[in-house]
Structures are given as structure tokens and as C-alpha cells.
C-alpha positions in Angstrom: -32.7 -14.4 -9.1 -32.5 -10.7 -9.7 -35.3 -9.9 -7.3 -33.5 -11.9 -4.6 -30.2 -10.0 -5.2 -32.1 -6.7 -4.9 -33.7 -7.7 -1.6 -30.2 -8.7 -0.4 -28.9 -5.2 -1.3 -31.8 -3.5 0.5 -31.4 -5.6 3.7 -27.6 -6.0 3.9 -26.4 -3.0 1.8 -24.4 -2.9 -1.4 -21.0 -3.9 0.1 -20.3 -7.6 0.1 -17.1 -8.7 1.9 -14.7 -11.2 0.6 -12.0 -13.1 2.5 -8.7 -13.3 0.7 -6.0 -15.8 1.6 -2.5 -15.3 0.0 0.4 -17.7 0.1 3.6 -16.3 -1.4 7.3 -16.8 -1.1 7.5 -13.0 -1.2 5.1 -12.6 1.6 7.1 -9.7 3.3 6.6 -7.6 0.1 3.0 -8.7 -0.3 2.2 -7.7 3.3 3.7 -4.3 2.7 1.9 -3.6 -0.5 -1.5 -4.6 0.8 -1.1 -2.4 3.9 0.3 0.7 2.0 -1.4 0.7 -1.4 -4.7 -0.9 -0.4 -4.8 0.5 3.1 -6.1 -2.7 4.6 -5.2 -4.5 7.8 -4.0 -8.1 7.4 -3.9 -11.1 9.6 -0.9 -13.5 9.5 -1.2 -17.2 10.1 1.9 -19.2 10.7 1.9 -22.2 8.5 4.0 -25.0 7.1 4.4 -25.9 3.5 5.4 -29.3 2.2 7.0 -29.5 -1.2 8.7 -32.1 -3.3 11.3 -31.1 -5.8 14.2 -28.8 -6.2 12.8 -26.0 -4.0 12.1 -28.2 -1.0 14.2 -28.2 2.1 15.8 -31.5 3.1 12.9 -32.4 5.4 10.4 -31.4 2.8 8.6 -28.9 5.1 9.2 -25.2 5.5 7.7 -22.5 7.7 5.8 -19.7 6.0 3.4 -16.8 6.7 -0.1 -17.1 5.3 -1.7 -13.7 4.7 -5.4 -13.1 5.2 -7.5 -10.0 4.7 -11.1 -9.0 4.2 -12.0 -6.6 1.4 -15.1 -5.5 -0.4 -16.1 -7.5 -3.4 -15.3 -4.5 -5.5 -11.7 -4.5 -4.2 -10.8 -8.1 -5.1 -9.5 -7.2 -8.6 -7.2 -4.6 -7.0 -5.9 -7.2 -4.5 -5.1 -9.6 -7.3 -3.4 -6.9 -9.4 -1.2 -5.7 -6.4 -0.2 -9.3 -5.4 0.6 -10.3 -9.0 2.8 -7.2 -9.3 4.9 -8.5 -6.4 4.6 -12.3 -7.0 3.0 -13.7 -10.1 3.3 -17.2 -8.7 1.4 -16.4 -5.4 -1.5 -18.6 -4.6 -4.6 -16.5 -3.9 -8.1 -17.7 -3.1 -11.2 -15.7 -2.3 -14.4 -16.7 -0.6 -17.6 -14.7 0.3 -18.0 -13.5 3.9 -21.6 -13.2 4.8 -21.1 -12.4 8.5 -18.2 -10.1 9.5 -18.2 -7.7 12.4 -15.7 -5.7 14.4 -12.0 -5.1 13.8 -11.4 -2.5 11.2 -14.4 -3.4 9.1 -16.4 -0.3 8.5 -18.7 1.0 5.9 -16.9 3.2 3.4 -18.2 5.4 0.6 -18.6 3.2 -2.5 -16.8 5.6 -4.8 -13.6 6.9 -3.2 
């Protein structure tokens, strides 16, 4: 297992990218904090949410923005902290990105 990881680092580099999706009722503030404090670009997906209960609209469906960004594996903790400072009830999920290219992805110094 360790030897395989070392070979991955040699072939692909130390940075591993992680896709982060955030669903939050406070998405305007979350977008702002990610762009200003993390310095990352974001992608917004238009989505619909269906809820039952006191917070649902009469039809049970509401429009919302779904925030997506790609960060290094080392930045995932910072993303979670920043989002939780804005909305502790935000739904956040991460997944590894093995192939990402273009856009604003670029190699950055590891310790900045």
C-alpha cells in the first residue's frame, strides 16, 4: 500500500485534487467567503430542493444554487471550516478528482 502511494506521488505529484459540493441556504455568503478567503473559483449549478415540513414552500420544491469547487486535498479542512463559520447546517460532500485539467487549476507551491 505505501509503495503504491509513493509511486503515485512520483508519477502524479503530491497534490491531489478534491471536488467539493456545498448546498446551503446561505449560499450567497458561502460563495463570497470561498472566493475571498480561499481564493478559489467556484461553479454554480442551478438546482431544486424538495422538502417536507415547516420550511418547505407550498409546492414542496424550491430553487437553490449548488456550489462546486475543486481544491487540493490539503485544503479540504479549510473549506469545511470556512463553510461551517457561515452555515453550520450546510451539506458538504467531497470526492477525489483523479483527472482535472484546464480552468484555473494550476500547480501551486505546497507551503504558501
